[in-house]
C-alpha atoms as a printed R data frame, in Angstrom:
   type eleno elety resid chain resno       x       y       z
1  ATOM     1    CA   MET     A     1 -10.362 -31.390   1.070
2  ATOM     2    CA   ARG     A     2  -8.332 -32.587  -1.774
3  ATOM     3    CA   VAL     A     3  -4.667 -31.635  -2.321
4  ATOM     4    CA   LEU     A     4  -3.744 -29.514  -5.382
5  ATOM     5    CA   ASP     A     5  -1.465 -31.119  -7.817
6  ATOM     6    CA   ARG     A     6   1.915 -29.584  -8.691
7  ATOM     7    CA   LYS     A     7   0.957 -27.887 -11.778
8  ATOM     8    CA   LYS     A     8  -2.030 -26.001 -10.146
9  ATOM     9    CA   LEU     A     9   0.005 -25.147  -7.090
10 ATOM    10    CA   GLY     A    10   2.844 -23.802  -9.376
11 ATOM    11    CA   LEU     A    11   0.329 -21.692 -11.308
12 ATOM    12    CA   LEU     A    12  -1.157 -20.377  -8.102
13 ATOM    13    CA   ALA     A    13   2.246 -19.396  -6.761
14 ATOM    14    CA   VAL     A    14   3.081 -17.568 -10.120
15 ATOM    15    CA   ALA     A    15  -0.308 -15.791 -10.016
16 ATOM    16    CA   PHE     A    16   0.317 -14.730  -6.380
17 ATOM    17    CA   VAL     A    17   3.812 -13.352  -7.316
18 ATOM    18    CA   LEU     A    18   2.335 -11.375 -10.159
19 ATOM    19    CA   VAL     A    19  -0.484  -9.891  -8.124
20 ATOM    20    CA   VAL     A    20   2.040  -8.829  -5.387
21 ATOM    21    CA   GLY     A    21   4.351  -7.357  -7.974
22 ATOM    22    CA   VAL     A    22   1.452  -5.379  -9.598
23 ATOM    23    CA   MET     A    23   0.483  -4.101  -6.190
24 ATOM    24    CA   GLU     A    24   4.097  -2.996  -5.411
25 ATOM    25    CA   VAL     A    25   4.151  -1.043  -8.803
26 ATOM    26    CA   VAL     A    26   0.842   0.534  -8.025
27 ATOM    27    CA   ALA     A    27   2.041   1.536  -4.536
28 ATOM    28    CA   LEU     A    28   5.167   3.044  -5.879
29 ATOM    29    CA   ARG     A    29   3.150   5.048  -8.429
30 ATOM    30    CA   VAL     A    30   0.747   6.350  -5.861
31 ATOM    31    CA   GLY     A    31   3.555   7.116  -3.322
32 ATOM    32    CA   SER     A    32   5.346   9.308  -5.992
33 ATOM    33    CA   PHE     A    33   2.472  11.698  -6.325
34 ATOM    34    CA   ASP     A    34   3.060  15.150  -4.872
35 ATOM    35    CA   PHE     A    35   0.016  16.330  -2.968
36 ATOM    36    CA   PRO     A    36   0.036  20.126  -2.416
37 ATOM    37    CA   VAL     A    37  -0.227  21.166   1.293
38 ATOM    38    CA   PRO     A    38  -0.707  24.829   2.324
39 ATOM    39    CA   SER     A    39   2.380  26.081   4.158
40 ATOM    40    CA   SER     A    40   0.087  28.045   6.477
41 ATOM    41    CA   SER     A    41  -1.820  25.020   7.763
42 ATOM    42    CA   GLN     A    42  -2.126  24.520  11.538
43 ATOM    43    CA   PRO     A    43  -0.115  21.585  13.033
44 ATOM    44    CA   ALA     A    44  -1.967  18.400  13.687
45 ATOM    45    CA   ILE     A    45  -0.819  18.287  17.393
46 ATOM    46    CA   ALA     A    46  -1.723  21.313  19.775
47 ATOM    47    CA   ASP     A    47   1.192  23.347  21.107
48 ATOM    48    CA   LYS     A    48  -0.381  23.533  24.522
49 ATOM    49    CA   ALA     A    49  -1.925  20.617  26.397
50 ATOM    50    CA   GLY     A    50  -4.973  22.677  27.524
51 ATOM    51    CA   GLU     A    51  -6.019  24.079  24.198
52 ATOM    52    CA   ASN     A    52  -9.154  22.804  22.392
């Protein structure tokens, strides 16, 4: 295995930072969507332990 020279290592680091930055922006955009949830929906956890 050969060692990367400084220029390639620097470009790889910059590319990694850019990819992480783009992923953060996408995550913020997706997280800002408002998904409508019906107010009469049943709870995800049963109120009583014996219910099916």
